[in-house]
N, C-alpha and C positions, 0 to 999 in steps of 0.2 A: 830872503830864503837862506837858511843855514846850511852850508855845504856839508857839515857833519851829519845833519839830520837826513839830508838827501842821500848821503852815502849809505846810511842804514837802510833806507828805503830801496835804493838800487840793489843792494845786496839781497834784500828779501825778495825783490822782483825776480832776480836772476835765479835764485836757488829754491824758492818756495815751491811746494807741490802744485802741479798744474795738470790739466787734462786737455785732450785734443790738440796737442801741440804739433806744429809742423813748420818747416822752413818756407819762407816766402822768396819771391824774386828780390832783386836789388831794391832797397828801400829808401827811407828818409835820409837825406844828407849823405847819400852814397854808402849806406851801411847795409849789412846783411841782417835781416829781421827773423826772429823766432817767435811765433804766436802761441799763446795759451789762452784758454777760456776762463781760467781761475783768476780771481782778484786777491789771492792770498798775498799778504804783505802790503796791500794798498788800502789800509784802513781809512785814510783821509779821503780817498776817492769813493769808497763805499759810503762813507758818512755824508759826504756832500751830495751824492745822488739821492740818498734817502731824504735829506733835508730839502732838496729841490722838489721832490714830489710833494712833500708836506706844504711847501710854499706855493705851489702851482695855482691853487684856487685864489690866492691873492692877486696873481697876474691876471687871471681870467676876469675877476671883478674890476680890476684896474683898467683892462682893455675895454670893458663894456661901459664903464662909468669913470671917467678920469677923476671925478671928485672923490672916488673911493680909494684912490692910489695912496700908498703910505707916504709918499713925498713927491715933490715936483720932478725929481730925477726919474722916478718910476713912470710917472705920466709921460715924460719925454721919451723914455725907452719904448713904451708901448706905441706911442705915436710914430716913432721911427719905424718900428717893425711893420705897422699897418701900411705906412707909406712905401715900404720895400716889397710888399707882397707882389709876386709875379715878376719882379725885376730879374735881370740876368744875375747869375751866381756872383760873378766877379764884382758887379756893382753892389750887391748885398754885402759881400765881404769888405769891400773898401769902406762902406758906410758904417758897418758895425765896428770895424777896427777904429775909425776916426772917433766914433761916439765914445767907445770905451776909453780910449787913450786920452780923452779930455780930463779924466778924473786923475788927480794927483796921486803919485805912488805913495803908499804908506806900508810900512813893514808890519808883520804880524805882532811884533812886540809892541808897536805903537797902538795898533787897533784892538788887540785881544789880550795883551799881557802874556803871550806865549810864543814860542819859537816857530811854531808851524800850525797854521789853521787855514782850511780851504773854505772860502766863503761862497754862499749862495748869491744869485743875482741881486735880490733885495738887500742883502747885507753889503754887497759891493756898492750898490747904488747909495747906500746910507753912509758908508765909511771909506769907500775905495778899497785898495788892497795892494798886494804885491803881485809878482809876475804870474803865478798860477791862478790868482783870482781874476786877473784880466782874461787869461786864456779860458777859464771856466765860463765867465760871463759871455764871451764871444761864442763859445761852443753852444751854450744854451740858446743864445740869441738866434743863431743859424738853425738849430734844431726847431725853434719856434717858427722859423720861416720855411720849414719843411725839408731841410737838408738831412738826408739819412745819416744815422750814426756811423755806418760803415765808411762813409766818405770823409770822416773827420777823426782826428786824434789830438788829444792833449799830449804834448811832448815835453819830457823833462830832460834837459841836456846840459852840456858844459859849454859856456861861452869862453872860448880860449883867448879871445882878445882882452876881455875884462877879467879873466881868470876867476870866474864864479859860476855857480849853478843857476839855471835859468829855466823858464817854462814858456812855451809858445803854443799856438794852435796851428795845426797842419790841416789843409782842406784839399782833397783830391777832386780835380775838375778835368775829366777827360784824361788826356795823356800827361797833365801837369799837376804838380803839388804846389800849393801856395801857402805861405806862412803869414799869419797874423801875429804881430809882435808889439808889445807895449813900448818898445824903444823907437818905433818909427810908425808913421801913418801910412807908409808905402806898404802895399801887399806884394811881397816879393816871392819869386820862385825858390824853392828850397835849394836848387843847385847853385844859386848865387851866394849862398851863405856858408861858405866853406869853413868858417870859424866856429860853427855850431856842430857839436859832437853829441848825439843823443845817447842817453842812458836807457830810457824806456819810453814807450808811448801807450796810450790807453784810450778807449772809448767805452760806451756802455756795454759793448758786446765782448770785448777781449782786451788783452794787453800784449805788448810786443817787447822783447828784449832786443837790443841792438849791439852789433859788433862791427868795427871798421872792416872794410874789405882789405884783404891782403894780411890781416892779422893771423898769426900762426894758429891762434886758438880757433879762429873762424874756420880755418881750413881742416883742422883735426877733430874738433869736438862734435859729438853727436848732439843735435838740437834737443833731443829728449833730456839729455843730461843738463844742458844749459837751463832748461825750464823745470828741472827737478824731477822729471819722470824716470822711473827705474829702467835700466837696460840690463837684460840678462847677461851674466858673465860667460866667458867662453872658457 
């Protein structure tokens, strides 16, 4: 993932026009969250969601008949999901995280000859991918297991230890938020990962901008301005 590319996406996310925005309680990695229903500025997310829908019949055929799967990895994926049906959510998260992480990291330049491309599950299973591709694959896998979209977010963040942009999947389970990360097979609580500073998060229903608690901007800014909504002047 190219940090310069993510910087442009982050800027678009923070200031693009949005609707139905409102501040939430304290959120991921100890930040203040601001929600918007618009996906303005998130072309890659919109694109991958559309391609996921187009690809869904392939998964269905693969699940019904392993011989129809496009490759052995896809057959193994569907077998994994079938075996996880009805299991506790934490068990599902751990199994999906381990399965995805067995694929070797590959940059978008290596895979697609471009700096930023968000892959569908079948594309990931064929070529592997980079951090957001792992997160998307895990998101879709858990959606296939029946986890509601509102309980999950793909999170684009800054890894301050490695000094680079990164992406993970966050899953809400009761009072806790768990992180599925391609750098570890352990599924960890978000409050144990203080070196992660989120820029934005997204699911199928909305997106969220994030600001650190205690930031003077957080204290003074109207959330409607943060998400691009007009505020009447006084």
